[in-house]
PDB file of N, CA, C, O and CB in Angstrom:
ATOM      1  N   MET A   1     113.453  15.076  85.339  1.00  0.00           N
ATOM      2  CA  MET A   1     114.054  16.278  84.795  1.00  0.00           C
ATOM      3  C   MET A   1     114.650  17.094  85.949  1.00  0.00           C
ATOM      4  O   MET A   1     114.108  17.120  87.054  1.00  0.00           O
ATOM      5  CB  MET A   1     113.006  17.114  83.995  1.00  0.00           C
ATOM      6  N   LYS A   2     115.755  17.744  85.671  1.00  0.00           N
ATOM      7  CA  LYS A   2     116.422  18.566  86.686  1.00  0.00           C
ATOM      8  C   LYS A   2     116.644  19.974  86.151  1.00  0.00           C
ATOM      9  O   LYS A   2     116.838  20.174  84.952  1.00  0.00           O
ATOM     10  CB  LYS A   2     117.768  17.933  87.111  1.00  0.00           C
ATOM     11  N   ALA A   3     116.614  20.937  87.051  1.00  0.00           N
ATOM     12  CA  ALA A   3     116.903  22.323  86.706  1.00  0.00           C
ATOM     13  C   ALA A   3     117.888  22.855  87.748  1.00  0.00           C
ATOM     14  O   ALA A   3     117.688  22.677  88.950  1.00  0.00           O
ATOM     15  CB  ALA A   3     115.586  23.195  86.653  1.00  0.00           C
ATOM     16  N   LYS A   4     118.932  23.498  87.285  1.00  0.00           N
ATOM     17  CA  LYS A   4     119.909  24.079  88.204  1.00  0.00           C
ATOM     18  C   LYS A   4     119.395  25.414  88.728  1.00  0.00           C
ATOM     19  O   LYS A   4     118.689  26.149  88.036  1.00  0.00           O
ATOM     20  CB  LYS A   4     121.280  24.261  87.507  1.00  0.00           C
ATOM     21  N   TYR A   5     119.772  25.704  89.979  1.00  0.00           N
ATOM     22  CA  TYR A   5     119.359  26.970  90.568  1.00  0.00           C
ATOM     23  C   TYR A   5     120.467  27.545  91.435  1.00  0.00           C
ATOM     24  O   TYR A   5     121.367  26.833  91.882  1.00  0.00           O
ATOM     25  CB  TYR A   5     118.082  26.790  91.389  1.00  0.00           C
ATOM     26  N   ILE A   6     120.379  28.840  91.659  1.00  0.00           N
ATOM     27  CA  ILE A   6     121.303  29.581  92.500  1.00  0.00           C
ATOM     28  C   ILE A   6     120.511  30.010  93.732  1.00  0.00           C
ATOM     29  O   ILE A   6     119.377  30.472  93.608  1.00  0.00           O
ATOM     30  CB  ILE A   6     121.933  30.822  91.740  1.00  0.00           C
ATOM     31  N   TYR A   7     121.103  29.859  94.930  1.00  0.00           N
ATOM     32  CA  TYR A   7     120.388  30.257  96.140  1.00  0.00           C
ATOM     33  C   TYR A   7     121.355  30.806  97.181  1.00  0.00           C
ATOM     34  O   TYR A   7     122.555  30.536  97.145  1.00  0.00           O
ATOM     35  CB  TYR A   7     119.605  29.072  96.717  1.00  0.00           C
ATOM     36  N   TRP A   8     120.805  31.578  98.104  1.00  0.00           N
ATOM     37  CA  TRP A   8     121.583  32.163  99.178  1.00  0.00           C
ATOM     38  C   TRP A   8     120.650  32.553 100.323  1.00  0.00           C
ATOM     39  O   TRP A   8     119.439  32.680 100.142  1.00  0.00           O
ATOM     40  CB  TRP A   8     122.382  33.387  98.673  1.00  0.00           C
ATOM     41  N   LYS A   9     121.233  32.737 101.490  1.00  0.00           N
ATOM     42  CA  LYS A   9     120.463  33.161 102.677  1.00  0.00           C
ATOM     43  C   LYS A   9     120.690  34.644 102.876  1.00  0.00           C
ATOM     44  O   LYS A   9     121.829  35.109 102.880  1.00  0.00           O
ATOM     45  CB  LYS A   9     120.879  32.354 103.964  1.00  0.00           C
ATOM     46  N   ASP A  10     119.605  35.388 103.042  1.00  0.00           N
ATOM     47  CA  ASP A  10     119.667  36.831 103.265  1.00  0.00           C
ATOM     48  C   ASP A  10     118.778  37.160 104.458  1.00  0.00           C
ATOM     49  O   ASP A  10     117.551  37.152 104.349  1.00  0.00           O
ATOM     50  CB  ASP A  10     119.223  37.632 101.985  1.00  0.00           C
ATOM     51  N   GLU A  11     119.399  37.448 105.591  1.00  0.00           N
ATOM     52  CA  GLU A  11     118.656  37.701 106.825  1.00  0.00           C
ATOM     53  C   GLU A  11     117.823  36.471 107.191  1.00  0.00           C
ATOM     54  O   GLU A  11     118.379  35.422 107.515  1.00  0.00           O
ATOM     55  CB  GLU A  11     117.745  38.950 106.671  1.00  0.00           C
ATOM     56  N   ASP A  12     116.503  36.592 107.142  1.00  0.00           N
ATOM     57  CA  ASP A  12     115.620  35.516 107.582  1.00  0.00           C
ATOM     58  C   ASP A  12     115.099  34.631 106.453  1.00  0.00           C
ATOM     59  O   ASP A  12     114.372  33.675 106.720  1.00  0.00           O
ATOM     60  CB  ASP A  12     114.465  36.097 108.315  1.00  0.00           C
ATOM     61  N   PHE A  13     115.450  34.921 105.200  1.00  0.00           N
ATOM     62  CA  PHE A  13     114.890  34.203 104.069  1.00  0.00           C
ATOM     63  C   PHE A  13     115.960  33.546 103.212  1.00  0.00           C
ATOM     64  O   PHE A  13     117.093  34.021 103.144  1.00  0.00           O
ATOM     65  CB  PHE A  13     114.067  35.135 103.228  1.00  0.00           C
ATOM     66  N   TRP A  14     115.593  32.455 102.560  1.00  0.00           N
ATOM     67  CA  TRP A  14     116.382  31.844 101.506  1.00  0.00           C
ATOM     68  C   TRP A  14     115.863  32.411 100.195  1.00  0.00           C
ATOM     69  O   TRP A  14     114.658  32.384  99.944  1.00  0.00           O
ATOM     70  CB  TRP A  14     116.295  30.268 101.539  1.00  0.00           C
ATOM     71  N   LEU A  15     116.746  32.920  99.362  1.00  0.00           N
ATOM     72  CA  LEU A  15     116.391  33.493  98.068  1.00  0.00           C
ATOM     73  C   LEU A  15     117.017  32.646  96.977  1.00  0.00           C
ATOM     74  O   LEU A  15     118.055  32.019  97.191  1.00  0.00           O
ATOM     75  CB  LEU A  15     116.853  34.975  97.957  1.00  0.00           C
ATOM     76  N   GLY A  16     116.392  32.624  95.809  1.00  0.00           N
ATOM     77  CA  GLY A  16     116.964  31.855  94.726  1.00  0.00           C
ATOM     78  C   GLY A  16     116.288  32.112  93.396  1.00  0.00           C
ATOM     79  O   GLY A  16     115.218  32.716  93.315  1.00  0.00           O
ATOM     80  N   TYR A  17     116.957  31.625  92.345  1.00  0.00           N
ATOM     81  CA  TYR A  17     116.389  31.700  90.999  1.00  0.00           C
ATOM     82  C   TYR A  17     116.883  30.515  90.197  1.00  0.00           C
ATOM     83  O   TYR A  17     117.917  29.923  90.505  1.00  0.00           O
ATOM     84  CB  TYR A  17     116.764  33.036  90.297  1.00  0.00           C
ATOM     85  N   LEU A  18     116.137  30.180  89.174  1.00  0.00           N
ATOM     86  CA  LEU A  18     116.506  29.098  88.265  1.00  0.00           C
ATOM     87  C   LEU A  18     117.592  29.609  87.325  1.00  0.00           C
ATOM     88  O   LEU A  18     117.475  30.704  86.775  1.00  0.00           O
ATOM     89  CB  LEU A  18     115.265  28.580  87.463  1.00  0.00           C
ATOM     90  N   GLU A  19     118.630  28.834  87.144  1.00  0.00           N
ATOM     91  CA  GLU A  19     119.762  29.268  86.327  1.00  0.00           C
ATOM     92  C   GLU A  19     119.322  29.655  84.909  1.00  0.00           C
ATOM     93  O   GLU A  19     119.869  30.591  84.327  1.00  0.00           O
ATOM     94  CB  GLU A  19     120.818  28.161  86.264  1.00  0.00           C
ATOM     95  N   GLU A  20     118.358  28.953  84.362  1.00  0.00           N
ATOM     96  CA  GLU A  20     117.882  29.227  83.009  1.00  0.00           C
ATOM     97  C   GLU A  20     117.035  30.503  82.933  1.00  0.00           C
ATOM     98  O   GLU A  20     116.876  31.083  81.859  1.00  0.00           O
ATOM     99  CB  GLU A  20     117.076  28.046  82.499  1.00  0.00           C
ATOM    100  N   TYR A  21     116.495  30.932  84.071  1.00  0.00           N
ATOM    101  CA  TYR A  21     115.622  32.104  84.126  1.00  0.00           C
ATOM    102  C   TYR A  21     116.117  33.067  85.206  1.00  0.00           C
ATOM    103  O   TYR A  21     115.458  33.210  86.236  1.00  0.00           O
ATOM    104  CB  TYR A  21     114.151  31.685  84.401  1.00  0.00           C
ATOM    105  N   PRO A  22     117.252  33.726  85.002  1.00  0.00           N
ATOM    106  CA  PRO A  22     117.858  34.534  86.071  1.00  0.00           C
ATOM    107  C   PRO A  22     117.065  35.787  86.461  1.00  0.00           C
ATOM    108  O   PRO A  22     117.325  36.366  87.516  1.00  0.00           O
ATOM    109  CB  PRO A  22     119.227  34.948  85.650  1.00  0.00           C
ATOM    110  N   ASP A  23     116.116  36.212  85.643  1.00  0.00           N
ATOM    111  CA  ASP A  23     115.351  37.419  85.959  1.00  0.00           C
ATOM    112  C   ASP A  23     114.212  37.181  86.939  1.00  0.00           C
ATOM    113  O   ASP A  23     113.565  38.135  87.369  1.00  0.00           O
ATOM    114  CB  ASP A  23     114.800  38.006  84.700  1.00  0.00           C
ATOM    115  N   TYR A  24     113.952  35.920  87.304  1.00  0.00           N
ATOM    116  CA  TYR A  24     112.790  35.587  88.126  1.00  0.00           C
ATOM    117  C   TYR A  24     113.238  34.928  89.424  1.00  0.00           C
ATOM    118  O   TYR A  24     113.675  33.778  89.430  1.00  0.00           O
ATOM    119  CB  TYR A  24     111.825  34.660  87.359  1.00  0.00           C
ATOM    120  N   GLN A  25     113.124  35.676  90.530  1.00  0.00           N
ATOM    121  CA  GLN A  25     113.557  35.172  91.831  1.00  0.00           C
ATOM    122  C   GLN A  25     112.353  34.789  92.680  1.00  0.00           C
ATOM    123  O   GLN A  25     111.238  35.259  92.456  1.00  0.00           O
ATOM    124  CB  GLN A  25     114.412  36.219  92.561  1.00  0.00           C
ATOM    125  N   THR A  26     112.602  33.925  93.662  1.00  0.00           N
ATOM    126  CA  THR A  26     111.599  33.574  94.645  1.00  0.00           C
ATOM    127  C   THR A  26     112.286  33.406  95.988  1.00  0.00           C
ATOM    128  O   THR A  26     113.509  33.511  96.076  1.00  0.00           O
ATOM    129  CB  THR A  26     110.835  32.288  94.239  1.00  0.00           C
ATOM    130  N   GLN A  27     111.515  33.146  97.033  1.00  0.00           N
ATOM    131  CA  GLN A  27     112.084  33.045  98.366  1.00  0.00           C
ATOM    132  C   GLN A  27     111.323  32.030  99.195  1.00  0.00           C
ATOM    133  O   GLN A  27     110.243  31.573  98.820  1.00  0.00           O
ATOM    134  CB  GLN A  27     112.079  34.401  99.056  1.00  0.00           C
ATOM    135  N   GLY A  28     111.910  31.690 100.330  1.00  0.00           N
ATOM    136  CA  GLY A  28     111.261  30.800 101.283  1.00  0.00           C
ATOM    137  C   GLY A  28     111.862  31.010 102.658  1.00  0.00           C
ATOM    138  O   GLY A  28     113.013  31.425 102.785  1.00  0.00           O
ATOM    139  N   ILE A  29     111.082  30.722 103.685  1.00  0.00           N
ATOM    140  CA  ILE A  29     111.588  30.835 105.050  1.00  0.00           C
ATOM    141  C   ILE A  29     112.581  29.718 105.326  1.00  0.00           C
ATOM    142  O   ILE A  29     113.552  29.903 106.059  1.00  0.00           O
ATOM    143  CB  ILE A  29     110.431  30.794 106.070  1.00  0.00           C
ATOM    144  N   THR A  30     112.326  28.545 104.726  1.00  0.00           N
ATOM    145  CA  THR A  30     113.251  27.411 104.847  1.00  0.00           C
ATOM    146  C   THR A  30     113.762  27.051 103.460  1.00  0.00           C
ATOM    147  O   THR A  30     113.200  27.469 102.448  1.00  0.00           O
ATOM    148  CB  THR A  30     112.558  26.177 105.522  1.00  0.00           C
ATOM    149  N   LEU A  31     114.826  26.276 103.432  1.00  0.00           N
ATOM    150  CA  LEU A  31     115.357  25.814 102.156  1.00  0.00           C
ATOM    151  C   LEU A  31     114.342  24.923 101.432  1.00  0.00           C
ATOM    152  O   LEU A  31     114.245  24.956 100.205  1.00  0.00           O
ATOM    153  CB  LEU A  31     116.674  25.055 102.371  1.00  0.00           C
ATOM    154  N   GLU A  32     113.591  24.132 102.195  1.00  0.00           N
ATOM    155  CA  GLU A  32     112.563  23.276 101.612  1.00  0.00           C
ATOM    156  C   GLU A  32     111.455  24.114 100.957  1.00  0.00           C
ATOM    157  O   GLU A  32     110.972  23.777  99.876  1.00  0.00           O
ATOM    158  CB  GLU A  32     111.966  22.354 102.690  1.00  0.00           C
ATOM    159  N   GLU A  33     111.060  25.204 101.618  1.00  0.00           N
ATOM    160  CA  GLU A  33     110.038  26.084 101.048  1.00  0.00           C
ATOM    161  C   GLU A  33     110.567  26.763  99.788  1.00  0.00           C
ATOM    162  O   GLU A  33     109.829  26.923  98.817  1.00  0.00           O
ATOM    163  CB  GLU A  33     109.591  27.143 102.081  1.00  0.00           C
ATOM    164  N   LEU A  34     111.830  27.162  99.795  1.00  0.00           N
ATOM    165  CA  LEU A  34     112.435  27.745  98.601  1.00  0.00           C
ATOM    166  C   LEU A  34     112.380  26.756  97.450  1.00  0.00           C
ATOM    167  O   LEU A  34     112.019  27.129  96.334  1.00  0.00           O
ATOM    168  CB  LEU A  34     113.888  28.168  98.875  1.00  0.00           C
ATOM    169  N   ASN A  35     112.734  25.495  97.702  1.00  0.00           N
ATOM    170  CA  ASN A  35     112.697  24.483  96.647  1.00  0.00           C
ATOM    171  C   ASN A  35     111.284  24.303  96.085  1.00  0.00           C
ATOM    172  O   ASN A  35     111.118  24.168  94.873  1.00  0.00           O
ATOM    173  CB  ASN A  35     113.219  23.149  97.180  1.00  0.00           C
ATOM    174  N   LEU A  36     110.281  24.300  96.939  1.00  0.00           N
ATOM    175  CA  LEU A  36     108.897  24.199  96.490  1.00  0.00           C
ATOM    176  C   LEU A  36     108.526  25.396  95.629  1.00  0.00           C
ATOM    177  O   LEU A  36     107.906  25.241  94.577  1.00  0.00           O
ATOM    178  CB  LEU A  36     107.948  24.092  97.688  1.00  0.00           C
ATOM    179  N   ASN A  37     108.904  26.589  96.072  1.00  0.00           N
ATOM    180  CA  ASN A  37     108.606  27.801  95.310  1.00  0.00           C
ATOM    181  C   ASN A  37     109.340  27.815  93.968  1.00  0.00           C
ATOM    182  O   ASN A  37     108.799  28.296  92.972  1.00  0.00           O
ATOM    183  CB  ASN A  37     108.981  29.040  96.123  1.00  0.00           C
ATOM    184  N   LEU A  38     110.559  27.295  93.937  1.00  0.00           N
ATOM    185  CA  LEU A  38     111.295  27.213  92.668  1.00  0.00           C
ATOM    186  C   LEU A  38     110.604  26.251  91.700  1.00  0.00           C
ATOM    187  O   LEU A  38     110.546  26.516  90.499  1.00  0.00           O
ATOM    188  CB  LEU A  38     112.752  26.761  92.916  1.00  0.00           C
ATOM    189  N   ARG A  39     110.082  25.142  92.214  1.00  0.00           N
ATOM    190  CA  ARG A  39     109.339  24.202  91.358  1.00  0.00           C
ATOM    191  C   ARG A  39     108.089  24.861  90.782  1.00  0.00           C
ATOM    192  O   ARG A  39     107.788  24.707  89.599  1.00  0.00           O
ATOM    193  CB  ARG A  39     108.949  22.938  92.154  1.00  0.00           C
ATOM    194  N   GLU A  40     107.370  25.591  91.619  1.00  0.00           N
ATOM    195  CA  GLU A  40     106.171  26.297  91.157  1.00  0.00           C
ATOM    196  C   GLU A  40     106.532  27.379  90.142  1.00  0.00           C
ATOM    197  O   GLU A  40     105.823  27.568  89.154  1.00  0.00           O
ATOM    198  CB  GLU A  40     105.421  26.919  92.349  1.00  0.00           C
ATOM    199  N   LEU A  41     107.625  28.082  90.386  1.00  0.00           N
ATOM    200  CA  LEU A  41     108.079  29.109  89.455  1.00  0.00           C
ATOM    201  C   LEU A  41     108.427  28.490  88.113  1.00  0.00           C
ATOM    202  O   LEU A  41     108.073  29.032  87.066  1.00  0.00           O
ATOM    203  CB  LEU A  41     109.288  29.859  90.025  1.00  0.00           C
ATOM    204  N   TYR A  42     109.120  27.358  88.138  1.00  0.00           N
ATOM    205  CA  TYR A  42     109.469  26.671  86.889  1.00  0.00           C
ATOM    206  C   TYR A  42     108.203  26.296  86.121  1.00  0.00           C
ATOM    207  O   TYR A  42     108.125  26.497  84.909  1.00  0.00           O
ATOM    208  CB  TYR A  42     110.318  25.405  87.177  1.00  0.00           C
ATOM    209  N   ALA A  43     107.231  25.759  86.817  1.00  0.00           N
ATOM    210  CA  ALA A  43     105.970  25.379  86.166  1.00  0.00           C
ATOM    211  C   ALA A  43     105.304  26.591  85.527  1.00  0.00           C
ATOM    212  O   ALA A  43     104.817  26.508  84.400  1.00  0.00           O
ATOM    213  CB  ALA A  43     105.012  24.724  87.180  1.00  0.00           C
ATOM    214  N   ASP A  44     105.278  27.707  86.232  1.00  0.00           N
ATOM    215  CA  ASP A  44     104.674  28.928  85.684  1.00  0.00           C
ATOM    216  C   ASP A  44     105.435  29.444  84.473  1.00  0.00           C
ATOM    217  O   ASP A  44     104.829  29.834  83.475  1.00  0.00           O
ATOM    218  CB  ASP A  44     104.617  30.012  86.751  1.00  0.00           C
ATOM    219  N   LEU A  45     106.768  29.446  84.558  1.00  0.00           N
ATOM    220  CA  LEU A  45     107.583  29.989  83.471  1.00  0.00           C
ATOM    221  C   LEU A  45     107.515  29.129  82.218  1.00  0.00           C
ATOM    222  O   LEU A  45     107.589  29.661  81.110  1.00  0.00           O
ATOM    223  CB  LEU A  45     109.025  30.124  83.919  1.00  0.00           C
ATOM    224  N   THR A  46     107.380  27.843  82.358  1.00  0.00           N
ATOM    225  CA  THR A  46     107.382  26.956  81.189  1.00  0.00           C
ATOM    226  C   THR A  46     105.979  26.664  80.657  1.00  0.00           C
ATOM    227  O   THR A  46     105.842  26.033  79.609  1.00  0.00           O
ATOM    228  CB  THR A  46     108.065  25.654  81.539  1.00  0.00           C
ATOM    229  N   SER A  47     104.949  27.106  81.353  1.00  0.00           N
ATOM    230  CA  SER A  47     103.575  26.823  80.929  1.00  0.00           C
ATOM    231  C   SER A  47     103.068  27.801  79.877  1.00  0.00           C
ATOM    232  O   SER A  47     102.065  27.535  79.215  1.00  0.00           O
ATOM    233  CB  SER A  47     102.654  26.850  82.124  1.00  0.00           C
ATOM    234  N   GLY A  48     103.748  28.921  79.720  1.00  0.00           N
ATOM    235  CA  GLY A  48     103.283  29.935  78.784  1.00  0.00           C
ATOM    236  C   GLY A  48     102.329  30.932  79.420  1.00  0.00           C
ATOM    237  O   GLY A  48     101.837  31.826  78.731  1.00  0.00           O
ATOM    238  N   GLN A  49     102.054  30.808  80.709  1.00  0.00           N
ATOM    239  CA  GLN A  49     101.144  31.725  81.400  1.00  0.00           C
ATOM    240  C   GLN A  49     101.761  33.104  81.620  1.00  0.00           C
ATOM    241  O   GLN A  49     101.045  34.099  81.724  1.00  0.00           O
ATOM    242  CB  GLN A  49     100.731  31.136  82.733  1.00  0.00           C
ATOM    243  N   ILE A  50     103.092  33.160  81.692  1.00  0.00           N
ATOM    244  CA  ILE A  50     103.779  34.432  81.887  1.00  0.00           C
ATOM    245  C   ILE A  50     104.293  34.899  80.521  1.00  0.00           C
ATOM    246  O   ILE A  50     105.105  34.209  79.905  1.00  0.00           O
ATOM    247  CB  ILE A  50     104.956  34.298  82.931  1.00  0.00           C
ATOM    248  N   PRO A  51     103.835  36.056  80.041  1.00  0.00           N
ATOM    249  CA  PRO A  51     104.275  36.528  78.723  1.00  0.00           C
ATOM    250  C   PRO A  51     105.702  37.073  78.761  1.00  0.00           C
ATOM    251  O   PRO A  51     106.173  37.549  79.793  1.00  0.00           O
ATOM    252  CB  PRO A  51     103.325  37.607  78.206  1.00  0.00           C
ATOM    253  N   ASN A  52     106.372  36.994  77.628  1.00  0.00           N
ATOM    254  CA  ASN A  52     107.699  37.594  77.430  1.00  0.00           C
ATOM    255  C   ASN A  52     108.742  37.105  78.430  1.00  0.00           C
ATOM    256  O   ASN A  52     109.512  37.905  78.960  1.00  0.00           O
ATOM    257  CB  ASN A  52     107.596  39.092  77.520  1.00  0.00           C
ATOM    258  N   VAL A  53     108.772  35.821  78.687  1.00  0.00           N
ATOM    259  CA  VAL A  53     109.730  35.245  79.628  1.00  0.00           C
ATOM    260  C   VAL A  53     111.136  35.336  79.045  1.00  0.00           C
ATOM    261  O   VAL A  53     111.375  34.908  77.916  1.00  0.00           O
ATOM    262  CB  VAL A  53     109.367  33.772  79.956  1.00  0.00           C
ATOM    263  N   ARG A  54     112.054  35.887  79.808  1.00  0.00           N
ATOM    264  CA  ARG A  54     113.468  35.948  79.393  1.00  0.00           C
ATOM    265  C   ARG A  54     114.173  34.689  79.838  1.00  0.00           C
ATOM    266  O   ARG A  54     113.958  34.201  80.948  1.00  0.00           O
ATOM    267  CB  ARG A  54     114.178  37.200  79.979  1.00  0.00           C
ATOM    268  N   LYS A  55     115.023  34.161  78.960  1.00  0.00           N
ATOM    269  CA  LYS A  55     115.782  32.949  79.263  1.00  0.00           C
ATOM    270  C   LYS A  55     117.259  33.229  79.123  1.00  0.00           C
ATOM    271  O   LYS A  55     117.666  34.194  78.476  1.00  0.00           O
ATOM    272  CB  LYS A  55     115.364  31.787  78.343  1.00  0.00           C
ATOM    273  N   LYS A  56     118.058  32.375  79.734  1.00  0.00           N
ATOM    274  CA  LYS A  56     119.500  32.446  79.614  1.00  0.00           C
ATOM    275  C   LYS A  56     119.916  31.466  78.529  1.00  0.00           C
ATOM    276  O   LYS A  56     119.426  30.337  78.494  1.00  0.00           O
ATOM    277  CB  LYS A  56     120.208  32.133  80.973  1.00  0.00           C
ATOM    278  N   GLY A  57     120.805  31.878  77.653  1.00  0.00           N
ATOM    279  CA  GLY A  57     121.286  31.005  76.585  1.00  0.00           C
ATOM    280  C   GLY A  57     122.798  30.970  76.542  1.00  0.00           C
ATOM    281  O   GLY A  57     123.473  31.669  77.298  1.00  0.00           O
ATOM    282  N   GLU A  58     123.321  30.153  75.652  1.00  0.00           N
ATOM    283  CA  GLU A  58     124.770  30.044  75.471  1.00  0.00           C
ATOM    284  C   GLU A  58     125.047  30.058  73.985  1.00  0.00           C
ATOM    285  O   GLU A  58     124.370  29.377  73.214  1.00  0.00           O
ATOM    286  CB  GLU A  58     125.347  28.749  76.143  1.00  0.00           C
ATOM    287  N   LEU A  59     126.032  30.824  73.584  1.00  0.00           N
ATOM    288  CA  LEU A  59     126.370  30.997  72.176  1.00  0.00           C
ATOM    289  C   LEU A  59     127.807  30.598  71.954  1.00  0.00           C
ATOM    290  O   LEU A  59     128.704  31.097  72.633  1.00  0.00           O
ATOM    291  CB  LEU A  59     126.135  32.446  71.721  1.00  0.00           C
ATOM    292  N   GLU A  60     128.038  29.706  71.013  1.00  0.00           N
ATOM    293  CA  GLU A  60     129.412  29.337  70.653  1.00  0.00           C
ATOM    294  C   GLU A  60     129.864  30.293  69.562  1.00  0.00           C
ATOM    295  O   GLU A  60     129.227  30.392  68.513  1.00  0.00           O
ATOM    296  CB  GLU A  60     129.512  27.832  70.175  1.00  0.00           C
ATOM    297  N   VAL A  61     130.969  31.000  69.806  1.00  0.00           N
ATOM    298  CA  VAL A  61     131.408  32.031  68.881  1.00  0.00           C
ATOM    299  C   VAL A  61     132.699  31.668  68.156  1.00  0.00           C
ATOM    300  O   VAL A  61     133.099  32.383  67.237  1.00  0.00           O
ATOM    301  CB  VAL A  61     131.590  33.323  69.615  1.00  0.00           C
ATOM    302  N   ALA A  62     133.345  30.611  68.529  1.00  0.00           N
ATOM    303  CA  ALA A  62     134.597  30.233  67.837  1.00  0.00           C
ATOM    304  C   ALA A  62     134.635  28.746  67.599  1.00  0.00           C
ATOM    305  O   ALA A  62     135.602  28.236  67.033  1.00  0.00           O
ATOM    306  CB  ALA A  62     135.835  30.664  68.650  1.00  0.00           C
TER     307      ALA A  62
END
């Protein structure tokens, strides 16, 4: 399974979030650490442990 994410470097840290869950960001000192943290974040968000998780959706209107 794959999940798309957005990431960028800000000063000394790599920051990022999962495209499906834009309200939840994480960080890492290295890009590898960011990827690990994103995997852990995905597991937490999809496990039901975090209440009221906001998701990104797509709506076809025409």
